[in-house]
C-alpha positions as CSV (number, residue, x, y, z in Angstrom):
1,M,44.4,-57.8,-82.5
2,Q,43.3,-54.2,-82.7
3,N,39.6,-53.4,-83.0
4,I,38.3,-52.3,-86.4
5,Y,35.9,-49.4,-85.5
6,R,32.9,-48.6,-87.7
7,A,32.9,-45.0,-86.5
8,H,35.2,-42.5,-85.0
9,V,34.1,-39.6,-82.9
10,L,36.6,-36.7,-82.9
11,V,36.4,-34.2,-80.0
12,C,38.3,-30.9,-80.0
13,G,40.9,-30.9,-77.3
14,G,42.3,-27.4,-78.1
15,T,42.5,-24.8,-75.4
16,G,39.2,-23.1,-76.4
17,C,37.1,-26.2,-76.3
18,T,38.9,-27.6,-73.3
19,S,37.8,-24.4,-71.4
20,S,34.3,-25.2,-72.5
21,N,34.3,-28.7,-71.0
22,S,35.3,-30.8,-74.0
23,E,37.1,-33.2,-71.5
24,K,33.8,-33.8,-69.7
25,I,32.1,-34.4,-73.0
26,M,34.7,-37.1,-73.8
27,T,34.0,-38.7,-70.4
28,E,30.3,-38.6,-71.0
29,L,30.8,-40.1,-74.5
30,E,32.7,-43.0,-73.0
31,A,29.9,-43.6,-70.5
32,Q,27.2,-43.5,-73.1
33,L,29.0,-45.8,-75.5
34,Q,29.4,-48.3,-72.7
35,A,25.7,-47.9,-71.8
36,N,24.7,-48.7,-75.4
37,K,27.4,-51.4,-75.8
38,L,29.2,-49.5,-78.5
39,E,32.6,-49.2,-76.9
40,N,34.1,-51.8,-79.2
41,E,32.5,-50.3,-82.3
42,V,33.1,-46.6,-81.9
43,K,36.4,-44.9,-81.1
44,I,36.8,-41.5,-79.4
45,V,39.7,-39.4,-80.7
46,K,40.9,-36.3,-78.8
47,T,42.2,-33.9,-81.5
48,G,43.6,-30.4,-81.6
49,C,41.7,-27.3,-82.7
50,F,39.3,-27.5,-85.6
51,G,39.5,-23.7,-86.1
52,L,35.8,-22.8,-85.6
53,C,36.4,-21.6,-82.1
54,A,33.2,-19.5,-82.0
55,E,31.1,-22.6,-82.1
56,G,33.0,-24.9,-79.7
57,P,33.0,-27.4,-78.2
58,I,33.1,-29.3,-81.5
59,V,32.4,-33.0,-82.1
60,V,32.8,-34.6,-85.5
61,V,31.5,-38.1,-86.3
62,Y,33.1,-40.1,-89.1
63,P,32.7,-41.7,-91.6
64,E,29.9,-39.2,-92.3
65,G,32.0,-36.2,-91.3
66,S,29.0,-34.7,-89.4
67,M,30.2,-31.7,-87.5
68,Y,28.3,-30.9,-84.3
69,T,28.9,-27.5,-82.7
70,M,28.3,-26.0,-79.3
71,V,27.9,-29.4,-77.9
72,Q,26.9,-29.6,-74.2
73,I,27.3,-32.6,-71.9
74,K,23.5,-33.1,-72.0
75,D,23.6,-33.5,-75.8
76,V,26.0,-36.5,-75.7
77,K,23.3,-39.0,-74.9
78,E,21.3,-37.9,-78.0
79,I,24.3,-38.1,-80.3
80,V,25.1,-41.6,-79.2
81,E,21.6,-43.0,-79.2
82,E,20.4,-41.3,-82.4
83,H,23.5,-41.0,-84.6
84,L,25.8,-43.8,-83.4
85,L,23.2,-46.3,-82.5
86,K,20.3,-45.6,-85.0
87,G,22.2,-43.8,-87.8
88,R,20.1,-40.7,-87.6
89,I,22.0,-37.4,-87.7
90,V,21.1,-34.9,-85.0
91,K,20.3,-31.9,-87.2
92,R,19.8,-29.4,-84.4
93,L,23.5,-29.6,-83.5
94,L,25.0,-29.5,-87.0
95,A,27.2,-26.6,-88.1
96,G,25.5,-24.2,-90.5
97,D,21.9,-23.0,-90.9
98,K,19.8,-25.3,-88.7
99,E,16.6,-24.4,-90.6
100,A,18.0,-25.0,-94.1
101,E,16.4,-27.8,-96.2
102,D,19.8,-29.0,-97.4
103,I,21.7,-28.6,-94.1
104,T,25.2,-30.1,-94.5
105,K,25.9,-33.5,-93.2
106,S,29.6,-33.3,-93.9
107,L,32.5,-31.2,-92.6
108,D,33.4,-30.5,-96.3
109,G,30.2,-28.6,-96.7
110,V,30.6,-26.2,-93.8
111,G,31.1,-22.7,-95.3
112,F,33.8,-21.8,-92.8
113,F,36.1,-24.5,-94.3
114,T,35.2,-24.5,-98.0
115,R,37.4,-21.5,-98.8
116,Q,40.3,-22.6,-96.8
117,L,43.4,-24.5,-97.8
118,R,44.9,-26.2,-94.8
119,V,48.6,-26.9,-95.2
120,A,50.2,-25.8,-91.8
121,L,47.0,-26.9,-90.1
122,R,46.5,-30.1,-92.2
123,N,46.5,-32.4,-89.2
124,C,44.9,-30.1,-86.6
125,G,41.5,-31.5,-85.8
126,V,42.2,-34.7,-87.7
127,I,44.6,-36.8,-85.5
128,N,45.2,-37.4,-81.8
129,P,48.3,-35.3,-81.2
130,E,49.4,-37.5,-78.3
131,V,49.6,-40.6,-80.5
132,I,52.6,-40.8,-82.8
133,D,51.2,-43.6,-84.8
134,E,48.3,-41.4,-86.0
135,Y,50.9,-38.8,-87.3
136,I,52.8,-41.5,-89.0
137,A,49.6,-42.8,-90.6
138,F,49.2,-39.4,-92.2
139,D,52.7,-39.6,-93.8
140,G,54.4,-38.3,-90.7
141,Y,58.2,-38.5,-90.7
142,K,58.1,-39.6,-94.3
143,A,59.7,-36.3,-95.4
144,L,62.5,-36.7,-92.8
145,A,63.2,-40.2,-94.1
146,K,63.3,-38.9,-97.7
147,V,65.7,-36.1,-96.7
148,L,68.1,-38.2,-94.8
149,T,68.2,-41.1,-97.2
150,E,67.9,-39.4,-100.6
151,M,69.1,-35.8,-100.3
152,T,72.3,-33.9,-99.5
153,P,72.0,-30.9,-97.1
154,E,72.6,-28.6,-100.0
155,Q,69.6,-30.1,-101.9
156,V,67.5,-29.6,-98.8
157,V,68.3,-25.9,-98.6
158,D,67.8,-25.5,-102.3
159,T,64.3,-27.1,-102.1
160,V,63.3,-24.7,-99.4
161,K,64.6,-21.8,-101.4
162,K,62.7,-23.0,-104.5
163,S,59.5,-23.3,-102.6
164,G,59.5,-19.6,-101.9
165,L,58.6,-20.1,-98.2
166,R,59.0,-16.9,-96.2
167,G,59.0,-16.7,-92.4
168,R,55.5,-16.7,-90.9
169,G,56.6,-15.0,-87.6
170,G,56.5,-11.4,-88.7
171,G,59.4,-10.3,-90.9
172,G,58.7,-12.5,-93.9
173,F,62.4,-13.3,-94.5
174,P,63.0,-16.1,-97.1
175,T,63.4,-19.3,-95.0
176,G,65.7,-21.0,-97.5
177,L,68.0,-18.1,-97.6
178,K,68.2,-18.0,-93.8
179,W,69.1,-21.7,-93.7
180,E,71.7,-21.2,-96.4
181,F,73.5,-18.5,-94.4
182,A,73.7,-20.9,-91.4
183,A,74.7,-23.9,-93.5
184,K,77.7,-22.0,-95.0
185,Q,79.1,-21.2,-91.6
186,T,82.0,-23.3,-90.2
187,A,81.5,-24.1,-86.5
188,D,81.9,-26.9,-84.1
189,Q,78.3,-26.5,-83.0
190,K,75.2,-25.1,-84.6
191,Y,71.6,-24.8,-83.3
192,V,68.0,-24.9,-84.6
193,C,65.5,-22.8,-82.7
194,C,61.8,-22.5,-82.8
195,N,60.0,-19.4,-81.7
196,A,56.7,-20.5,-80.1
197,D,56.5,-17.5,-77.8
198,E,53.6,-15.9,-79.7
199,G,52.9,-12.8,-77.6
200,D,50.6,-10.8,-79.9
201,P,47.2,-10.0,-78.3
202,G,44.6,-12.4,-79.8
203,A,47.1,-14.6,-81.6
204,F,47.0,-18.4,-81.1
205,M,48.2,-19.8,-84.4
206,D,51.4,-21.4,-83.1
207,R,49.8,-22.6,-79.9
208,S,47.1,-24.5,-82.0
209,V,49.7,-26.2,-84.1
210,L,51.6,-27.4,-81.0
211,E,48.4,-28.6,-79.5
212,G,47.1,-30.3,-82.6
213,D,50.2,-31.5,-84.5
214,P,53.4,-31.3,-82.5
215,H,55.2,-34.0,-84.5
216,S,55.1,-31.8,-87.6
217,L,57.3,-29.3,-85.7
218,I,59.7,-32.0,-84.5
219,E,60.0,-33.5,-88.0
220,A,60.7,-30.0,-89.6
221,M,63.3,-29.1,-87.0
222,A,65.1,-32.3,-87.6
223,I,65.1,-31.6,-91.4
224,A,66.5,-28.1,-90.6
225,G,69.2,-29.6,-88.4
226,Y,70.3,-31.9,-91.2
227,A,70.3,-28.9,-93.7
228,I,72.6,-26.7,-91.7
229,G,74.7,-29.3,-89.9
230,S,73.1,-29.1,-86.4
231,N,72.5,-31.8,-83.9
232,Q,70.6,-29.8,-81.3
233,G,67.3,-27.9,-81.3
234,F,65.4,-25.8,-78.8
235,V,61.7,-24.9,-78.8
236,Y,61.1,-21.7,-76.8
237,V,57.4,-21.7,-75.8
238,R,55.7,-19.6,-73.2
239,A,54.6,-21.3,-70.0
240,E,51.2,-19.9,-70.4
241,Y,50.5,-22.6,-73.0
242,P,50.3,-25.7,-70.7
243,I,48.4,-27.9,-73.1
244,A,50.8,-27.2,-75.9
245,V,53.8,-27.8,-73.7
246,K,52.4,-31.1,-72.4
247,R,51.7,-32.4,-75.9
248,L,55.0,-31.3,-77.3
249,Q,56.8,-33.0,-74.5
250,I,54.8,-36.2,-75.1
251,A,55.6,-36.0,-78.8
252,I,59.4,-35.5,-78.2
253,E,59.4,-38.6,-75.9
254,Q,57.5,-40.7,-78.4
255,A,59.9,-39.6,-81.2
256,K,62.9,-40.6,-79.2
257,E,61.3,-44.0,-78.4
258,Y,60.7,-44.5,-82.1
259,G,64.3,-43.5,-83.0
260,L,63.1,-40.4,-84.8
261,L,65.1,-38.2,-82.4
262,G,68.5,-38.9,-80.9
263,K,71.4,-40.9,-82.4
264,N,71.7,-42.4,-85.9
265,I,68.2,-41.5,-87.1
266,F,67.0,-43.9,-89.8
267,G,70.5,-45.6,-89.6
268,T,72.0,-42.6,-91.5
269,G,74.5,-41.5,-88.9
270,F,72.6,-38.2,-88.4
271,D,72.0,-37.2,-84.8
272,F,69.5,-34.7,-83.6
273,D,67.9,-33.9,-80.2
274,L,65.3,-31.5,-79.1
275,E,64.7,-29.6,-75.8
276,I,61.9,-27.3,-74.6
277,R,62.7,-24.0,-72.9
278,L,59.8,-22.2,-71.2
279,G,59.4,-18.5,-71.4
280,A,57.8,-16.3,-68.7
281,G,55.5,-14.4,-71.1
282,A,57.7,-11.4,-72.0
283,F,56.6,-10.0,-75.4
284,V,60.1,-8.9,-76.2
285,C,61.3,-12.5,-76.2
286,G,59.4,-13.0,-79.4
287,E,62.4,-11.0,-80.9
288,E,65.0,-13.5,-82.1
289,T,68.0,-12.2,-80.2
290,A,66.1,-11.6,-77.0
291,L,64.7,-15.2,-77.3
292,M,68.2,-16.6,-77.6
293,T,69.5,-14.5,-74.7
294,S,66.6,-15.9,-72.6
295,I,67.5,-19.5,-73.6
296,E,71.0,-18.8,-72.5
297,G,69.7,-18.1,-69.0
298,H,69.9,-14.3,-69.1
299,R,67.2,-11.6,-69.0
300,G,65.5,-11.5,-72.3
301,E,66.8,-8.4,-74.0
302,P,67.7,-7.9,-77.7
303,R,71.2,-7.7,-79.0
304,P,72.5,-5.4,-81.8
305,R,72.6,-6.8,-85.3
306,P,74.8,-7.6,-87.2
307,P,76.1,-10.1,-86.5
308,F,72.9,-11.9,-87.3
309,P,72.0,-15.2,-85.6
310,A,72.9,-17.3,-88.7
311,V,76.5,-16.2,-88.0
312,K,76.5,-15.7,-84.2
313,G,73.3,-16.7,-82.5
314,L,72.7,-19.0,-79.5
315,W,75.9,-19.1,-77.4
316,Q,77.6,-17.2,-80.2
317,K,77.2,-20.2,-82.5
318,P,75.4,-20.2,-86.0
319,T,71.7,-20.5,-85.3
320,I,68.5,-20.5,-87.3
321,L,65.2,-19.4,-85.8
322,N,61.7,-19.9,-87.3
323,N,58.3,-19.9,-85.8
324,V,56.0,-22.9,-85.5
325,E,53.9,-22.1,-88.5
326,T,57.0,-21.8,-90.7
327,Y,58.3,-25.2,-89.6
328,A,54.8,-26.7,-90.1
329,N,55.0,-26.1,-93.8
330,I,58.4,-27.9,-94.2
331,P,57.4,-31.6,-94.3
332,V,54.7,-30.9,-96.9
333,I,57.2,-29.1,-99.1
334,F,59.3,-32.2,-99.3
335,L,56.4,-34.6,-99.7
336,K,54.6,-32.6,-102.4
337,G,57.5,-30.7,-103.9
338,A,58.7,-27.2,-103.9
339,E,56.9,-26.5,-107.2
340,W,53.6,-27.5,-105.7
341,F,54.0,-25.2,-102.7
342,A,55.2,-22.3,-105.0
343,S,52.1,-22.7,-107.1
344,I,50.0,-21.5,-104.2
345,G,49.7,-17.9,-103.4
346,T,51.2,-14.9,-105.3
347,E,54.4,-14.2,-107.1
348,K,56.3,-12.9,-104.0
349,S,54.2,-14.5,-101.3
350,K,54.0,-18.3,-101.7
351,G,51.9,-20.8,-99.9
352,T,49.2,-20.2,-97.3
353,K,48.8,-18.1,-94.1
354,V,47.2,-18.9,-90.9
355,F,45.2,-16.2,-89.1
356,A,43.7,-16.0,-85.6
357,V,40.5,-14.0,-86.4
358,G,38.9,-12.2,-83.5
359,G,37.1,-9.1,-82.5
360,K,33.8,-8.0,-84.0
361,I,33.2,-11.0,-86.3
362,N,30.8,-13.9,-86.1
363,N,33.2,-16.8,-86.8
364,T,36.1,-16.1,-84.4
365,G,38.7,-18.8,-84.8
366,L,41.6,-20.1,-86.8
367,V,41.7,-19.9,-90.6
368,E,44.3,-20.8,-93.2
369,V,44.0,-19.3,-96.7
370,P,46.2,-19.1,-99.8
371,M,48.3,-15.9,-100.0
372,G,46.5,-13.4,-102.2
373,T,43.0,-14.1,-100.7
374,T,41.3,-10.8,-100.1
375,M,40.5,-9.4,-96.6
376,R,36.9,-9.3,-97.7
377,E,36.8,-13.1,-98.3
378,V,38.3,-13.7,-94.9
379,V,36.0,-11.3,-93.0
380,Y,32.7,-12.1,-94.8
381,D,33.0,-15.5,-96.6
382,I,34.9,-17.3,-93.9
383,G,34.4,-15.1,-90.9
384,G,30.6,-14.8,-91.4
385,G,30.6,-11.0,-91.4
386,I,30.0,-8.5,-88.5
387,P,27.6,-9.3,-85.7
388,N,24.2,-7.5,-85.3
389,G,24.3,-6.0,-88.8
390,K,27.0,-3.5,-87.9
391,K,29.3,-1.9,-90.5
392,F,32.9,-3.1,-91.0
393,K,35.3,-0.3,-90.0
394,A,38.8,-1.7,-90.1
395,C,40.9,-4.7,-89.2
396,Q,44.2,-4.8,-87.5
397,T,46.9,-7.2,-88.8
398,G,50.3,-7.8,-87.2
399,G,49.2,-7.0,-83.7
400,P,51.1,-4.3,-81.8
401,S,53.7,-4.3,-84.7
402,G,51.1,-3.9,-87.5
403,G,48.5,-1.5,-88.7
404,C,44.9,-1.2,-89.7
405,I,43.2,-1.8,-93.0
406,P,40.1,0.4,-93.4
407,A,36.8,-0.5,-95.2
408,E,38.0,1.1,-98.5
409,H,40.8,-1.4,-98.7
410,L,38.8,-4.4,-97.8
411,D,39.6,-6.0,-101.2
412,T,43.3,-5.9,-100.5
413,P,45.0,-9.2,-101.2
414,I,46.6,-10.7,-98.2
415,D,50.3,-10.9,-99.0
416,Y,53.5,-9.4,-97.5
417,D,53.9,-6.5,-99.9
418,S,50.3,-5.4,-100.1
419,L,50.0,-5.1,-96.3
420,I,53.2,-3.2,-96.0
421,A,52.1,-0.8,-98.7
422,L,49.1,0.1,-96.5
423,G,51.3,0.7,-93.5
424,S,50.5,-2.7,-91.9
425,M,52.2,-6.0,-91.9
426,M,51.5,-9.8,-92.0
427,G,53.0,-10.3,-88.5
428,S,52.5,-13.7,-87.0
429,G,48.9,-13.7,-88.1
430,G,46.6,-12.0,-85.6
431,L,43.6,-10.4,-87.3
432,I,41.3,-8.2,-85.1
433,V,38.1,-7.0,-86.8
434,M,36.6,-3.7,-85.7
435,D,33.1,-2.4,-86.4
436,E,31.5,1.1,-86.5
437,D,31.4,1.2,-82.7
438,T,35.2,1.1,-82.4
439,C,37.1,4.2,-81.5
440,M,40.3,4.2,-83.5
441,V,42.1,6.6,-81.1
442,D,41.2,4.3,-78.2
443,M,42.3,1.2,-80.2
444,A,45.7,2.8,-81.0
445,K,46.1,3.6,-77.3
446,F,45.3,-0.1,-76.5
447,F,48.1,-1.4,-78.6
448,L,50.6,1.3,-77.4
449,E,49.7,0.5,-73.8
450,F,50.6,-3.1,-74.5
451,T,54.0,-2.1,-76.1
452,V,54.8,0.3,-73.2
453,D,54.1,-2.5,-70.6
454,E,56.1,-5.0,-72.6
455,S,59.2,-2.9,-73.5
456,C,62.3,-4.4,-72.1
457,G,63.6,-0.9,-71.5
458,K,67.1,-1.5,-72.9
459,C,67.0,1.3,-75.5
460,P,65.7,4.9,-74.9
461,P,63.7,5.3,-78.1
462,C,61.4,2.4,-77.1
463,R,61.5,2.9,-73.3
464,I,60.9,6.7,-73.4
465,G,59.5,7.4,-76.8
466,T,56.5,5.0,-76.7
467,K,55.7,6.4,-73.2
468,R,55.6,9.9,-74.5
469,M,53.3,8.8,-77.4
470,L,51.0,7.1,-74.9
471,E,50.8,10.2,-72.8
472,I,49.6,12.2,-75.8
473,L,47.0,9.6,-76.7
474,D,45.8,9.5,-73.0
475,R,45.4,13.3,-73.2
476,I,43.5,13.1,-76.5
477,T,41.0,10.4,-75.2
478,A,40.5,12.4,-72.0
479,G,39.3,15.4,-74.0
480,K,42.4,17.4,-73.4
481,G,44.0,17.1,-76.8
482,Q,45.9,20.1,-78.2
483,D,46.7,21.5,-81.6
484,G,49.9,20.0,-82.8
485,D,49.4,16.7,-81.0
486,L,49.2,14.7,-84.2
487,D,52.4,16.3,-85.5
488,K,54.1,15.4,-82.3
489,L,52.8,11.8,-82.5
490,E,54.1,11.4,-86.1
491,L,57.5,12.9,-85.3
492,L,58.0,10.7,-82.2
493,A,56.8,7.6,-84.2
494,K,59.3,8.3,-87.1
495,N,62.2,8.8,-84.7
496,I,61.4,5.6,-82.8
497,K,61.1,3.6,-86.0
498,A,64.5,4.9,-87.1
499,S,66.4,4.4,-83.8
500,A,65.0,1.6,-81.7
501,L,67.3,-1.3,-81.1
502,C,65.1,-4.2,-82.2
503,G,62.3,-4.9,-84.5
504,L,59.6,-4.8,-81.8
505,G,60.6,-1.2,-80.8
506,Q,60.9,-0.2,-84.5
507,T,57.4,-1.3,-85.3
508,A,55.7,-0.2,-82.0
509,P,54.5,3.1,-83.6
510,N,52.9,1.3,-86.6
511,P,49.3,1.1,-85.2
512,V,49.3,4.8,-84.3
513,L,50.7,5.9,-87.7
514,S,48.3,3.7,-89.5
515,M,45.2,4.9,-87.7
516,I,46.2,8.5,-88.1
517,R,46.7,7.9,-91.8
518,F,43.3,6.4,-92.4
519,F,41.2,8.0,-89.6
520,R,42.7,11.4,-89.2
521,S,39.3,13.0,-89.0
522,E,38.4,10.9,-86.0
523,Y,41.6,12.1,-84.2
524,E,40.8,15.7,-85.1
525,A,37.2,15.3,-83.7
526,H,38.7,14.3,-80.4
527,I,41.2,17.2,-80.4
528,K,39.2,20.1,-81.9
529,D,35.6,19.2,-81.1
530,K,36.2,17.2,-77.9
531,K,34.0,14.5,-79.2
532,C,34.4,10.7,-79.7
533,P,32.4,9.8,-82.8
534,A,32.2,6.2,-81.7
535,G,31.0,7.1,-78.2
536,V,33.7,5.1,-76.6
537,C,35.9,7.6,-74.8
538,K,34.1,8.2,-71.5
539,S,35.3,11.7,-70.8
540,M,33.6,12.9,-74.0
541,M,30.2,11.4,-73.7
542,Q,27.2,11.3,-71.3
543,Y,24.4,9.0,-70.6
544,V,21.1,10.9,-70.8
545,I,17.5,9.9,-70.0
546,S,14.9,10.9,-72.5
547,A,12.1,12.8,-70.7
548,E,9.6,11.6,-73.4
549,K,10.4,7.9,-73.1
550,C,11.1,7.7,-69.3
551,K,8.3,5.8,-67.4
552,S,9.8,6.6,-63.9
553,C,10.0,2.9,-63.3
554,N,13.1,3.2,-61.0
555,I,14.9,0.3,-62.6
556,C,17.8,2.4,-63.8
557,A,18.3,4.0,-60.4
558,K,18.3,0.6,-58.7
559,Q,20.9,-0.7,-61.1
560,C,23.3,2.3,-60.9
561,P,26.3,1.3,-58.8
562,V,27.1,4.8,-57.7
563,N,23.5,6.1,-57.0
564,A,23.9,8.8,-59.7
565,I,20.2,8.5,-60.9
566,K,17.4,10.2,-59.0
567,G,13.7,10.8,-59.7
568,E,10.2,10.6,-58.5
569,K,7.0,8.9,-59.5
570,K,5.5,10.4,-62.7
571,V,8.6,12.6,-63.1
572,P,11.4,11.7,-65.6
573,Y,14.6,10.5,-63.9
574,V,17.8,12.4,-64.2
575,I,21.5,11.3,-64.2
576,N,23.9,13.3,-62.1
577,Q,26.8,13.7,-64.6
578,E,29.3,14.5,-61.9
579,K,28.6,11.2,-60.1
580,C,28.2,9.1,-63.3
581,I,31.0,6.7,-64.0
582,K,29.8,6.0,-67.5
583,C,29.5,2.2,-66.9
584,G,26.4,2.0,-69.2
585,V,24.4,-0.4,-66.9
586,C,21.5,2.0,-66.9
587,M,21.2,2.0,-70.7
588,E,21.5,-1.8,-70.8
589,K,18.8,-2.4,-68.2
590,C,16.2,0.2,-69.2
591,P,13.2,-1.8,-70.7
592,F,11.9,1.3,-72.5
593,K,15.1,2.3,-74.3
594,A,14.8,5.7,-72.7
595,I,18.6,6.1,-72.0
596,F,21.0,7.0,-74.7
597,K,24.6,8.1,-75.2
598,N,25.1,11.8,-76.0
599,V,28.3,12.1,-77.9
């Protein structure tokens, strides 16, 4: 007979919290429960990511729903003895304002979560992803059973079309329409693929779903297989995601053991199997045709389209490809109905969107909001605003393929069309926030450096054109910009967009174009005045010691790694600008705030 536990302790086992010793916290929890003879009353559950990564490791105690953040191993004893043994919540560890009179005792009251609507992330942080019974307890595989026993493939495709679900991997193509194209093809073999490569800097949406709810992907891909007439699926996931790969493999094995993958699923005669293919971390393999080429065992390079994968994809057979987040919505659509899903969001952008929020923001982490939510709500109401009272400057959406949204457009609703109108895009869901100290020229250079490094080199526009753009940006940030550089950048960008082979090459210039559009004056300051307004570009700034404030304490000179600071007692110290490497250590260490940037 199984134990009936009076309390459950959920511990985040996502990559972020794992790197902060959540595994050791679980080990200590086990030891403390045994020491207090509670091992038969309290169950420890290792979950996926809760989303509030800035405050990990996270521990949540049910039935109260008390969310403890930044938990250290030394805190475990107090949680067990006070909360689990004596029933007294440990207020100092709770999420939220620790000094508030009405500090929340429930996860539902944590501001980070109250404005979210978790659909794709519905089970992340709720269940143990390595136990199939927990997924089944939350209606897992119920949608697959309904589809196989009550619906025709045509009805499945029609339901997805009616839901309005669009691809969450970048392009936003209607999912149901893609499935319909593949379903109408006549072939002896068809394939269902999942793009879990997720190469955008700062993006970890798909990884978190794989780590926290891998069975939702398996169930959705089986539904897709039934819809288009496929019996084989492939999940292409980068090898840099070891936790995600491990949990997905465990989930696949459990699904096979339960008869939910393999032959004659639910006794309906439908067969479907699933395999994992590991990617080596090439950004270009996020492009659908390059991904399929890689699965086939070749170098990951894009192929010309048409024909599109729905006609000739993997091994020249009809293939559909969606990313993890897109698939994660599928089971819910069949359980709650296409109309329910379509009621969320905007007219042309249905449902919710998951964002990995990072950069200059207090609550870095994973958020899921209804389409149409404004960027201001995400940055301030959910993200907690900008650290240290700094001003919001812009946010980058869509990663190296996207663009920036400046402060004057902070009330822009998050949907496909609104972002494209601003020269950005939804992308897979990376959202990087920038404050007043960010140099937009340097930021554009950062994204272009990434694209140049990751270009597969197959087509000249991407291989050569992005390199020429980067050379111009390098020159501008080095204080050597010339009149006409902005015109050259815009001309190169437009030509690359019009002629590159694949979507990644075509969108590579987007960050540069977007930042020139909204921050042209900042570019002109670099070129004409040889100044970086944000004080980031080292060649255009100097660290200077104030003669009035300097106390000749010698601390800055001792800290300087290149001996560029000299001085004598009672005489203000001076920085040798020819030797200075602009590391900023002197300004950071000066106790009298006598050193400043001269920009």
